[in-house]
N, C-alpha and C positions, 0 to 999 in steps of 0.2 A: 170468312177467309181466314180473319184475323184471329178467331179461335182455334183454329188449325193449328196456325204458325206459334202460337203461344203453347199450347199443347204438347206440341214437337220440342220447343224450346225445355218446356218444363218436364217433359219426360226424359230427355238427357240429362237435365241437371239433376233430376231423382236418382238417375243410374250412377251418374259421379258421385253424387253424394253418398250413395251406398257403398261404392267402392272406397272411396276414402274411410269412411266407417270402420270399414272390415280392417283395411290396411292400418288403421289407427289402433285397432283393437289388438292386432298380431303385434306392432310394434311396442304396444304397453306389457303384452305376455313376456316378449323378447328382455325387454327392461327387468322386468320382475325376476326374472331366470338369472339374468346376469347381476343381478343385486345379490341374489341368494349364494351365487357362486363365489362374488367377490367377499362376501361375509365369510363363507365356510374357509375358505382360502386364508384369510386374514387370522381367523382364529388358530389353522393349523400352523400358520409361519408363527404367530405368537407362543405358541406352544414349544415350537423348536428351537427359537433363540429368544432370549430374555435382553433386550438393550441395556448397556451400561450406562452410567451417566453421562459419559461420553458419545454414548451411541454406538460403541460396540459391543459386540456380543461375546458374552464370559462364561464360561465352562464353570458348574459348579462342581465340587469335590466333595465327597463324603469323607468323614473321619472318624476312626472307632479308635478309642486309647488303647483299648485291648490289643486290636490289631497292630497299632502303631510299636506297642512295646513287644509284642511278637515278632515282629518285623525286625527290630534291632537287635534280639537276642539273636534271630535266624541268621543275621550278618556277622555276628559276634563281633560287635562294636560295643563301646562305651555309649553312656549318655553324652559325654564332652565330643567323642566323635563325631556322633549322630548330630550333635548342636554345629560342630565345625562343619560339616557337609551342606547342613541347612542354613547357616549364616545366624544361629541363635546360640545361648550360652546352653550349658549341662543342665542349670536349674529350671530353664525353660521346656526343656526336653522331659525333665522329671515331673513337672506341672502339667503338660500334656497328658502324661501316662496316668498322673494320679486324678486326671479330671478337673483340676483346679482350674485350668484355664483351655482356652481353645485355640488353635493356631489361626492366623489370618489368612485371606483367601489369597494372597501371593504365597505364603509358607506352604498352602495345602498343595499348590500347585507344585512346588519343590519336592514335597512329599509325594506325589502322585510319580513324578519323574524318577524318584529315588527308589520308588516299589519295582520300577520295570528294570532296574540297574542291579547287575549280578554281582554276588560276593568279590570276586578277584577286581572288577571294574571298580567296587566302592575303596578296595585296599589301595589301588592304584591311585586314586583321586586323593586318598589320605596321603599317601606318600608324597604326592606331588605338592600337597598343601603344606606338607610340613616341612619340606626340603627343598 
């Protein structure tokens, strides 16, 4: 009689143990998939934004000395006028164009906004700064 009761209890425990093992295996697979997704998303977000020293995202601007000189000539302004618009000296503008130096990140941002500005707007800004 005792053997029958023990066998029933053992069978129930075997079924519960098998059920727990299968659910544990499923959970391990789910965790592995989520970790892979997290790693992939982390790589994607790292590519999209590069954190600054202060934790902010910065935008990188490309600079070409030849293109910068061509832009200045297209606008029909002198190096001194370009320097006035950018907050630097005429000699600095000449050094950039001669590839003797490169603009800083803040100046690159100013140059990028200047690229989007038209000739009339540039002339108006120069007139406002002069007078």
